[in-house]
N, C-alpha and C positions, 0 to 999 in steps of 0.2 A: 479542513484537514489540519491537525494539530502538528507543528514541527517537533518532532521528538528530541531533536538537538537542544531545543529551548526548554525541555521538560528534565533534562538529565539533572539528578540530584534532588527532584522534588519528592518529598515524602507524604503520602497521604495517610493522616494519622487516623482517620475513621476506618480506611482499609486495614491498616495494621491492626488496629484494635479488635477488629472483626476477626482476626487470625489468632488471637490469643485463647488458649484453651485451659491453661492453668491459672489459678488464683495465687496471688503474692509471688509471681515468678517474672520479675521484669525482664524485658528485651531490650536490647540496644537497637536503636532505629536510626542513629546518627552519632557525629562527633564534632565538637567544636573545641578546637586547640586541645587542652589536656582534659577534656570533659566528655562525658557520654550523654546522650539524649537517650532516655528509656521511657517505654511505656508498660503500664501493669494494669492488670484486671484486679480488682480485689474486692473482698467482701468478708465481713467477720473481724476479728481482732488479729493485730500481727503480734508483736514481742516488743518489750520495753528493751530499747538500745540507744546508743549514741554513736557519733561518727567524729573523726578528727577533721571533718570538712563540713561546710554548710551544705544543705540539702534542700533543693527546690522542688516543691510539690505544686503543679498545676492540673486542676480537676478538669478533665475533658467532658464527663458524663457522670451525674450522680452527685452525691454528697459525701464528703470525707471530714472526720474528725480527728484531729492530731492532739492527742493527750500529751501533756506535759505534766511536770510535778507539781506545777503551781497554778496551772489553767489549761484550758482546752480551746483550741482554734477549729471552727467549723468552717469549711470551705464548700461552696456550691460550684456548679459546672461555670467555667470561665473564671474563676478565681485562684490566685496563688499565694503560698506562703513559703518562706525560708526558715528552715529549722536551723538556727545557728550551730556551728560546731562545738561539740561537747555538751550539748543539751540532751538529756534523756527525753525520748519522745516513744509514743505507741500509736501508730495510725490505726483507725477503725472505720469500717463503713457498714452500716445496718444492711444496706442493700447493696447490689453489686455496682461498682463504681470503677472508672477508667481514669487513670491519672498519667501524666507526664512528668517524669523526673529528670532532673538536671544534676549531675554528680561528677565530681572530679573522678578521673579513671582508677585512682587508688582507694575510692570509697567502698569499703567492705559492706555487703548487703545488710547484714544485721550487725556491724560493728564488730566487737570482741565476744559477743553471743553467737554460740552456735546452737542451732534448732534444727528439727525438721524442715521448717521454712525456710531456712538459709540456703541461698542460691550462690554458688561460686560464679566468678565471672565467665567461666567457659559456657556454663548454663545461660547466662545472660546474653552471651554473644551468638547463640545459635540462631541461624536465619528464621524468620517467621514464613 
């Protein structure tokens, strides 16, 4: 029998990812100090944008290409990359991919770019 008290605060990312129904719509699954832990299901190409903060991408399932102006970083499941603040980037996944994002709470989804894919913080905070 599992002691539920000892499981408080535990987040099962596979279970949370299975609840994602929208592409490119990150959902907050945790907080660390002044940062959010988010997961997102992605497929296709996003939009070129940058942030005033660093952005951490960890691929949980699938493969992700992060295009930058002078190079592309390819991530496989279990690999992460930090896009430095101010660097223009455009994530792309040929097949469905699940990523964990670690971002400061002030990080705007698409930086200063507003598109149909842009999700405000209230949308990202909706429970799964």
